C-alpha positions in Angstrom: 105.2 -133.2 185.8 106.7 -133.2 182.3 109.9 -131.9 183.7 112.4 -133.6 186.0 111.9 -132.3 189.5 114.4 -134.8 190.9 117.1 -132.5 189.5 116.0 -129.5 191.6 117.9 -128.5 194.6 116.0 -127.5 197.8 115.1 -123.9 197.2 114.9 -124.2 193.4 111.9 -124.0 191.1 111.2 -125.1 187.5 108.6 -124.6 184.8 106.7 -127.8 183.8 103.5 -129.1 182.3 100.7 -131.3 183.5 100.1 -133.3 180.4 97.3 -135.6 179.3 98.0 -139.1 177.8 98.0 -137.3 174.4 100.8 -135.0 175.4 98.5 -131.9 175.6 98.1 -129.5 178.5 95.9 -129.9 181.5 97.8 -126.9 182.7 101.3 -125.4 183.0 102.9 -124.9 186.4 105.9 -124.1 188.5 107.3 -126.8 190.7 109.1 -125.7 193.9 111.3 -128.1 195.8 110.6 -127.2 199.4 112.4 -130.2 200.9 113.9 -133.5 199.7 110.4 -135.1 199.3 108.1 -132.0 199.6 107.2 -130.1 196.5 104.8 -127.2 195.9 103.0 -127.0 192.5 101.8 -123.6 191.6 99.1 -123.9 188.9 96.9 -121.3 187.2 94.3 -120.2 189.9 91.4 -120.7 187.6 92.4 -124.4 187.1 93.0 -125.3 190.8 90.1 -127.7 191.2 90.6 -129.4 187.9 94.4 -129.7 188.4 94.0 -131.0 192.0 91.6 -133.7 190.8 93.9 -134.7 188.0 97.0 -134.8 190.3 95.2 -136.7 193.0 94.2 -139.4 190.5 97.8 -139.8 189.1 99.3 -139.9 192.6 97.1 -142.9 193.5 99.2 -144.9 191.0 102.5 -143.7 192.5 102.1 -145.3 195.9 103.6 -143.5 198.9 102.7 -139.9 198.2 100.1 -137.5 199.4 98.5 -134.4 197.7 97.2 -131.4 199.6 95.4 -128.4 198.1 97.0 -125.6 200.1 95.8 -122.8 197.8 93.9 -121.1 200.7 97.1 -120.6 202.6 98.6 -118.2 200.0 98.0 -115.0 198.3 100.5 -114.2 195.5 101.8 -110.7 194.9 104.3 -110.1 192.0 106.6 -107.1 191.8 108.3 -107.1 188.4 110.6 -104.8 186.4 114.0 -103.2 186.8 113.2 -101.5 190.1 111.7 -104.6 191.7 114.7 -105.3 194.0 115.1 -101.7 195.1 111.4 -101.5 196.0 111.3 -104.8 197.8 114.6 -104.8 199.6 113.8 -102.1 202.2 110.9 -104.2 203.3 112.8 -107.4 204.1 115.9 -108.6 205.8 116.3 -111.3 203.1 119.2 -110.5 200.8 117.3 -110.5 197.5 120.6 -110.4 195.6 121.3 -113.9 196.9 118.1 -115.3 195.4 119.0 -116.5 191.9 116.5 -116.7 189.0 114.1 -119.5 189.6 115.2 -119.9 193.2 113.3 -118.9 196.4 113.8 -118.1 200.0 111.9 -117.5 203.2 111.7 -114.4 205.5 109.4 -111.5 206.3 108.1 -108.7 204.2 106.5 -105.8 206.0 106.2 -108.0 209.1 104.5 -110.9 207.2 106.1 -114.3 207.1 106.5 -115.1 203.3 108.2 -117.1 200.6 110.0 -114.9 198.1 110.6 -116.4 194.7 112.6 -114.9 191.9 110.1 -115.7 189.3 107.3 -114.0 187.3 105.4 -114.1 184.1 106.4 -110.8 182.5 109.8 -111.5 180.9 111.1 -108.9 183.4 113.3 -109.6 186.4 111.3 -109.5 189.7 109.9 -111.4 192.6 106.7 -113.3 193.5 105.8 -113.1 197.1 103.7 -115.9 198.7 101.9 -114.3 201.7 99.2 -115.5 204.1 95.9 -114.0 202.7 95.2 -112.1 205.9 98.5 -110.3 205.5 98.3 -109.6 201.7 96.8 -106.1 202.1 99.7 -105.1 204.4 102.3 -106.3 202.1 100.6 -104.8 199.1 100.3 -101.4 200.8 104.0 -101.5 201.9 105.1 -102.3 198.3 103.1 -99.4 196.9 104.5 -97.0 199.5 108.1 -98.3 199.0 107.7 -97.9 195.2 106.4 -94.3 195.1 109.8 -92.9 194.3 110.1 -95.1 191.2 106.4 -94.8 190.2 105.3 -98.3 191.0 101.9 -98.8 189.5 99.5 -101.5 190.7 98.3 -103.4 187.7 96.4 -106.6 186.8 96.4 -109.5 184.4 95.8 -107.3 181.3 99.2 -105.6 181.8 100.8 -109.0 182.6 99.3 -110.4 179.4 100.9 -107.6 177.3 104.3 -108.3 178.8 104.2 -112.1 178.6 103.2 -111.8 175.0 106.3 -109.7 174.3 108.4 -112.3 176.0 106.7 -115.2 174.1 105.5 -116.8 177.3 102.5 -119.1 176.8 99.2 -118.6 178.6 96.9 -121.5 179.4 93.6 -121.0 177.6 95.1 -118.8 175.0 98.2 -120.4 173.6 98.1 -123.8 175.3 95.3 -126.1 176.3 94.1 -129.7 176.0 94.4 -129.5 172.2 98.0 -128.3 172.2 101.1 -130.5 172.8 104.2 -129.2 174.4 106.1 -129.6 171.2 103.5 -127.7 169.1 103.7 -124.9 171.7 107.5 -124.7 171.3 108.0 -125.8 174.9 110.3 -128.8 174.4 112.6 -127.2 177.0 110.1 -128.0 179.7 110.3 -131.7 179.1 112.7 -133.8 181.2 113.7 -135.9 178.2 116.0 -138.2 180.3 113.4 -138.8 183.0 112.5 -142.5 183.0 108.7 -141.9 183.0 106.1 -139.2 182.9 102.6 -139.0 181.4 103.0 -139.2 177.6 106.7 -139.9 177.8 
């Protein structure tokens, strides 16, 4: 990770890059600190196999560490925008107001055991819900129903792309790739400059 995950508290996340030895992007990702020595890396879905292979190779050099591709354990549903909390809160006992930006918590949504993260890639406030795939439809339907009064509209990556462009958020494959360095992309803030070592330090 280009960023310094050692500075994260348990329950906190950060934006980071997987960089090549040239300082260009294999991918960008979110790093979640699940426990003192347990991290979850959320990469772009289309890059999962490539990223897993890269991470596995790098971890071999690190010694006492293990990498597990747990992608099949999760579906990810994002609810974004000014009404996100009011739509999600009736479906969970988790106090969403207690989850700070780039932090996460655990609980249930519509009867499904989930991780709720106050993150998103729209530039809006909102939440990303990690849910077991077999419960994703139930959570999706509950969110749509809860959001009827505020006109929640199911949408896809095209809409997300419009919003993230307005917020100047980079998208792998469009704005960053293996020909773009973090500095060229204007992402110097995702570098843990005081970290003793990382690829392309």
